[in-house]
C-alpha positions as CSV (number, residue, x, y, z in Angstrom):
1,X,-17.9,-8.3,-0.6
2,X,-15.5,-8.3,2.4
3,X,-13.8,-5.5,4.2
4,X,-10.3,-5.6,5.7
5,X,-8.1,-3.4,7.8
6,X,-4.6,-2.5,6.5
7,X,-2.0,-0.2,8.0
8,X,-3.0,2.5,5.5
9,X,-6.8,2.1,6.0
10,X,-9.7,-0.1,5.2
11,X,-10.1,-1.9,1.9
12,X,-12.9,-3.9,0.3
13,X,-12.6,-7.0,-1.8
14,X,-15.2,-8.3,-4.2
15,X,-15.0,-11.2,-6.6
16,X,-17.2,-13.8,-8.4
17,X,-16.8,-17.0,-6.4
18,X,-16.7,-20.2,-8.5
19,X,-16.5,-23.6,-6.8
20,X,-14.9,-26.6,-8.6
21,X,-14.6,-29.5,-6.1
22,X,-12.0,-28.5,-3.5
23,X,-10.9,-25.5,-5.6
24,X,-12.3,-22.0,-4.8
25,X,-11.8,-19.5,-7.7
26,X,-12.1,-15.8,-6.9
27,X,-12.7,-14.6,-10.5
28,X,-12.4,-10.9,-11.6
29,X,-11.3,-10.0,-8.1
30,X,-11.4,-6.3,-7.2
31,X,-9.6,-4.7,-4.2
32,X,-10.3,-1.0,-3.5
33,X,-10.3,1.6,-0.7
34,X,-13.4,1.4,1.5
35,X,-13.7,5.2,1.4
36,X,-12.7,8.2,-0.8
37,X,-9.1,8.1,0.4
38,X,-6.4,6.8,-2.0
39,X,-4.5,3.9,-0.6
40,X,-1.3,2.3,-1.7
41,X,-2.0,-1.5,-1.6
42,X,1.0,-3.5,-2.6
43,X,1.6,-7.2,-3.1
44,X,2.6,-7.8,0.6
45,X,-0.7,-6.2,1.7
46,X,-2.7,-8.4,-0.7
47,X,-1.0,-11.5,0.5
48,X,-1.9,-10.5,4.1
49,X,-5.5,-10.1,3.1
50,X,-5.6,-13.6,1.5
51,X,-3.7,-14.9,4.6
52,X,-6.7,-13.8,6.7
53,X,-9.0,-15.8,4.5
54,X,-7.0,-19.0,4.3
55,X,-8.2,-20.6,7.5
56,X,-11.8,-19.6,6.7
57,X,-11.6,-21.2,3.2
58,X,-9.8,-24.3,4.6
59,X,-12.6,-24.6,7.2
60,X,-15.1,-24.7,4.3
61,X,-13.4,-27.7,2.8
62,X,-11.4,-26.0,0.1
63,X,-7.8,-27.1,-0.5
64,X,-6.8,-24.6,-3.2
65,X,-7.5,-21.0,-3.9
66,X,-7.2,-19.5,-7.4
67,X,-7.2,-15.7,-7.7
68,X,-7.9,-14.2,-11.2
69,X,-8.1,-10.6,-12.2
70,X,-6.5,-7.7,-14.0
71,X,-4.3,-5.1,-12.3
72,X,-5.9,-1.7,-12.8
73,X,-3.4,0.6,-11.0
74,X,0.1,0.6,-9.5
75,X,3.0,-1.2,-11.1
76,X,2.1,-2.9,-14.4
77,X,-1.5,-1.8,-14.9
78,X,-3.3,-4.1,-17.3
79,X,-1.3,-7.1,-16.2
80,X,-3.4,-10.2,-15.9
81,X,-3.1,-12.0,-12.5
82,X,-3.8,-15.8,-12.3
83,X,-2.4,-17.4,-9.1
84,X,-3.3,-20.7,-7.5
85,X,-2.2,-21.4,-3.9
86,X,-2.6,-24.4,-1.6
87,X,-4.6,-23.7,1.5
């Protein structure tokens, strides 16, 4: 689990990490407020969180990151997310 600061407050991120060569998969990812406050975390904020991790993952030898999960709230709840990005 990792904790990150956003303009609205702290969020925590948790996922099952799967390694396949130079691909890191964050499976069944969950992003949620660090405390009892309700936060509005949009796509831009999520990309910012992953941006903070890119250099770290690249330094570990990964070249790609795959993020897999199901959106539970906000726009389009229930929508499956499966994104692969180059690091």
